[in-house]
N, C-alpha and C positions, 0 to 999 in steps of 0.2 A: 183331177189332176189327168197327163196324161206322159205316158212312155214312149220316146223317141227312139228306136233300137238303129241307130247310127254303122252299126255295123261292131263297135267297140262303145259300150257303153261307158261314160269317165267312172273311176273309181277316187276316192278320196286316198289318198297313198302318205295324209300325214296326220300324227297325233297335234289334234284340237284344245285347245282350250275356249272357251267363250268365258269374259272378264264384265259384268255389268259397268258402265261408266255412269252414264246418267239416262235419261229419259230417251230410251230407241238410239241408246248406243252402245255400241261394245264394242272392247277389243279383243279381236282374233287373234289367238297367237298357236304358230307351230313351233315350237322351242328346237325340237329337231333340226329344221329346216332354217332356222333363222329369221323366222320369216313373220309379219302381225302387218294387221291394217283395222282400222275401225270403222263398221258397218253397222248399219240396220236391223230390225228385226229380220227382215223380207232374207235376207242373205245369212243370219242366225239357222232361218227354216231351211233355205235349199242347202245349208252344210248339211243339216238334218238329213233332211231327203237323201242327199249322198249315200251317207253314214249309213246310213238303213236299205241302199240300192232302187231308189227312186228317185227321176232325172224329173222334174216336171218341165211343160214347156220348150226343152230345148232340140236346136236343128231348124229354127225357123227362123234365124236370124234375130229373136228378139234380144231381152236384159238380159237373159238365161245365159245365153249363150256369149256374149258379152263377162259374163260372171265369169264364165267355166276358163275362159281363155286367160282371164286377169288371176285364177287358181292355177291355172296348166305354170304358170309364168313364175308363182310362188312355189312352186314344186309342192303344191294342196295337193293337186289333181294329178295322175296318171302320170307319176314322176318315180312309182317303182319302190319296195321297200326301204324304207328308213332304218338306221344301226343307230343305236343307243351306244353311248360313250358306254369305253370298257379298258379298266386298264390291265397289263397285260403284265406280272412282275415274274424276272430269273426266281429260280427254286432259291433261291441265297439270296440276302441282302450283297446286293453290291454298291457300295453307295460312293459315290463322288465327293460328296461333299458333308463335312461332320459340325455337328452342332458343338462345345464343350459351354457346361454350365459352370463356369472356372469358379462359381462361391456361391453359396449362402450368405454371406454377408452382405452388408448396404448402410449408405449415407446417408440414408433416408428412412420416413416410417409411413408411408402414404395409407392413407387413411383407407382407400379400399384395398389396398395391395392383396393381389390374389393367392400370391405366397407369405404372406406375413414376412417380410422378408426384414432380418435384422436379428427377428427372435430365435432365441435358444442358440446352442452352441454353432458359434460360425462352421463351416466346412469348405475347402481350400482345394482346388483340384493341383494334383501333383504335374510339375513339367512333365515328367515322364510317362504319365497316361496321356498327355494332354501331345505329345509326339507319337504315342501310341497311336491314337483317333488317327493323325496326318499322315502316318505310313498307311493304316491302312487304306485310304482314301484316296492318298497318289498310286497304292499299288493297285485299286480296282480302274482309277481310272488307265493304267495302260496299261491294265487287261483288256477292259474294254473298246481300247486304239482310241480314247477319246483326247482332247487334247488341253484341260481345262480341269481343273478342282477347286474346291472350294472351302474356306473355314469360316467359320462363324460363331459370333464371341457374346454367351446368352448367359443368363443363369436366374436360378431362386432371387438373386440379390443382384447388384450393380455391377457386371464383370470387371470394370477397373478397379474393385476394391480387391484384386490377386492381379496385381499390376505387373510381377515380377515374372509371373508364368504367360501372362497375355505375352509381352512383346518379347520374350523369347519363344513360346509359341510361336510368334509370327515370322521368325528372324529363321529360326528354323522349316518352318515349312514355307517358307519362298528359297530358302536355301535347296530343301530336296523337289521342288516343284521344276525350277530352272535347271535344277540339274540332269534333270529328265526331260527337257523340253516342254514342258507342261506351263498354260498357264495360270496364274493362283489369284484368285481375287477373295477380299477379304473381308466380312460388315460385322460391325456394332451395334447389339441394341442396350440403348443407354439412355441412366435420368439428365445427364448434361450436368454431373455434377461435380465436376473435377479441376484441377490445377490448373496454372498456365504450360505449367511443362506437360504435362497430359493432352491439354488440347493442341499443344505443337505436335506434340508428339502423332496424335491421330490425324491431324491434316494431311500430314505424310508420308504416313504408313497404311492408312484404315482405306478402303474402296468407298465404301458407304455407311450411313449409319441411320439407324429407326431413334426418334430421339423422344421420347416421353415427355407432352407438354400441353397444358392444359385448356393453351389460348393467354384471355388478359391475366395480367401481373397475378389481381384479387383472386382470379378463377384457381388459376396454378396454386398460389397460397392457402387456400380454404383446405385444402388436400394432399398437399406433396409436401411434407417440411420434413426438420430436419427431426435425430435423436431431442432436441430444445425445445423443436417447437417453433424455430423460424420457416419462415417460406423460400423457398427454394428459386422460387422465379428468375433471381437476379445473375445467376451462375446459367442458367441454361439460355435464357436471350444473351447473353453475351459469347453464349458458344455457336448460335443459334449466326448473329452476328458475324461472327469470325468464318462459321463457314460458307456465308456468302460471301465475304469478303475475299476468301480462297476458291469461289466454286466447287465446292464441296459437296458431293452428292447425300444427299436425306431428305430423309422422309418425318413427318411431323407425327406424334399418334397420341390423339386427345381420347382420355378415360371421362366421361358423362357421368356425372350423379344425376339423382333424380332432381338434387338442391341446383344444381350446374345447367340442367336443362333451357331455364329464359335465358339464360345470356351464352346458348351455344352461338346462336347468329353473331354476336356481337364478339366472341373469341374466335372465331372462324376467321371473321373479316380483319380482325387486328392482325392475325398474324398473317394474311394475304397482305394486308398493308405495308407490312412492316420489313416483311423476309420472302425469302423466295426457296420454298422448298419443295423438293418433286412430288410431294404429294402429302395429304393432309387426309386421315382418318379420323373419323370419330367412332368412337363402341359403347355404348351403354356401361357403366359400371359391372363390374362379375361379380355376382353375390355369393362370396368364399372368402374366406380368408378372414383380412378385417374387414370387407366389406359382407358379411353376413347375414348380418341383420340390419345390413341398411336397407332404405324404399326403394321398391324396384325401380331402376330408371325405363325400363322395359316396355314403356307406354304410349298411349296413340300422342301425349303430347310432345317424346322426343321425335316420333317422325313430324309432326308440325316443325317443329324448332330447326331437325335438319332438312326439311323443304325450303325452309328461310333461308338456312347458311347458306346450304345447295347455289343458291342464287348470288347472294353476293358475293361467294367463293368465282362462280363464272362473271362474275363482274370483272375481274382481276385475273381471268383467265387460269383458275385452279378451277379441278375437279375435285370436291369432297366423296370420300367413299366410304362405304359399309361393307365389314370382310364378306357376308355374304350374297350380298346383293351384286349380282354382277351379271343381267343380262347378256345372251349371246355365247357364253362361255359354255363349255356341253363336258360335263362331267359327272362322275359316277361318287368321287368322293370330293369332302369338303377340304382337306387339308392332307398335310404329309404324314398327320398320326397314324393315317391308314392306308399309308404309301411307304413303311419303311423309311420314315426317317429315323437317321441315324444320330443319335444327340447323347453325348456324356455325361456323366450324375458326377460330383466331383469325388465319389468313389468308386466309378469304375462302372456302374451298371450301362446301360445302353437302353433307353426312353424314346417311344415315336410318340410322345408329345411336349410340347411349350412349358407344359402346363403343370406336369410330373418332372419333377427336377431332382427328384431327392429321392431314397427308398422307404422315406418313414410318409411321402407323400397319400393322401385315401387311398387313391386307382392307380398306386403302384403295381398292383398284382395281374392291373390290365395292359397297363401300359409300358411297364418293363421287359423287354423281351428277350436281354441279353446282356452278357457279362465280357468284361477280359479273360484272358483263358493263357494260362502259363507262361512261359515268357514274352511272344507276342501275338499270340492269335487269340480270336475271339467264339466265345459259344453263345450260340441264336437256338431260341426257344424254336421249334418249327409248328407246335401249335397254337405257341401267342400269335404267332405270324400271322398264319394260317387264320386266326381270328379277327384279329382287326384289318386282314386285307377283305376278307367275307362285311366290312359296315359301310355297303356301297349302300343307296339312296333308294334301287330299285330289292332292296330288299326289307325297307319300313312300306307296311301296308297305310303305315297314317299320310305320307309321304303321294302315294300314288295318284292321288286326285290332283294333287297343287302344281298350278302353272310354274311353278319357283323353281322344280324336283331338280332337272338338269342343269339347272346354272348353280344355284345353293349345294346341291351334292349331298344335304341330310343335315347341312349344318355342321357346328361344332359338337363332335363324338363324344367329348368330354363333358361340356357344359348337356348333355341330353344324360349322360348317367347323371349328375348333379341332379338335376328335375328329376328324372325315374330311374332310379340304380338301375339295376339291369333287366328291367322289365321291358313291355312293350314298348316302346316308342309313343308320345301319343299327344308330341306337340310341346313348343314352350311358346313361354311370350314373343319371343323373339321372331318366329315363325311368321308372329303380324306383319311385325319390322318387316321382314324380307320382302314378303309379297307387295306389301305397298312400295317400298319403293325399286324392286323387280318392276313393278307398274311400270313407276315412274320410267325408268328407262329406256323400257318398249317404245313407249310414247316420246320420250325425248332422240329417239330414233329412226322415227318414224317421221316426227316434224325434221331430223338435221336432213333425212334422204327425199324431202320434199314435199310432204306432209301430206301424202297419200298411203304409202307403206314402207316395209323395211324389209330388206329382205338383202343378207350378207351382212358379215360383221363391220362395221363403221372402220375406217382406218383409223382410227384415233384411240378408237378401242382393241383393237387387233394390236395397234400398238405397245399397250399397259400392259398388254397381258402377256407379251411376246419378255416385257421387262420385267415381269413380279409372275415368276415362277409359281411360287410358292404361298397359298393364301391361310390364314389364321386370324384367329381375331383375340387371343390372350392377350395380356397387359405385356407391353415388353415386345414379345413375338418374337416372328424373325426377322432378319434384318434385309433391308430390301435391294430387290434387284434392280441394280442404277437406274433412275434414280428415282425409283417409284416404289412404295411401299404398302402393300395389301392386309 
């Protein structure tokens, strides 16, 4: 080895991950630089020498000089320090978006429902409480000098089952926003099983919807059934056809059980061939609620099926997504659960997680961080808020060596608690899915950029992220940022 002193030796300036692909081929990835390329063992060894402060054969116009110039172009060498993502929060939550868990009632009994919706005594949000939530975010938007606020209708059940409160709340919110010169957007997470009259109203008044639909009618009807055991696909497909006819913005959220994995590609192709959603998201069924004892769908076979489904979706001009695979995104949080989400339960508690929708939820003590206080105020638990904000990926020892950590953000904190309790995070079955699908995305970015390297966010991906500010992977989830849903 010889070290050439050129006045300033090259310095490795990026966190680098080397991911084996096949014999003598490696994916070299610098997540904080949004840069990647495929190299051989020689390039990997060269990077190791750089990291160790050793430079071999440089300065003589040889291949190593060309390699250095290539690495400089990607900001991997001599580009100064990297800046990991870090969210800065106000002292007190100042949300301009409110999510209303309108009811725990539901008109379906889905076999895998995380909320076991429809069981037990139904709880409904009052119009008074909903208006109070609207007033809070409208006031925050004015104080922050913003021109926009948002209302989301969600639930540990089907939000349209509290129809009077839903419609009256939206009318109130629009009046309040208009009177103050604010733009209001309203989104709905729904199973799309509702009356023709309700469908008319939704198309006329809601800005976008996230629709739970599992694809082929027979696949959907195997799990998403009425209390009488009847399939619900006919109602859902009727709604999708109406949405398309009206150019209404919606996304589709597919829940994939272990039994449905072999039909995933066919289901995605069916949706792409017959409908026009802004986005289709597929997630393995969550082993909680009614699905607690079901076989896991977080498997290698899901990854294989997802890849096939993704290929078919692209032939129709669609992109199939998985919530935690989002290469190019830079974040230290997975979702709004650790970023001051303001969601109201039917009884007036403030939740930071879409999967914790009432006070009886097992993890309510962790995610319920506030409540209505007095006539029109809100009381927040500062210690809980601080704890939730600290649930960042850089604080997880297990994630330190993972190339997907700055895009995954540590995945769903609620799911981690289900698997590990409040102990040290040691990974989940989803981690393997995340790594595999993130690697696929990086390789796709390289191919789209010409096949040599990727540097910088692809325009199509950047547009998706701009429209989809919130990421979650619970059944139903946060409604889409029009027209997409992650």
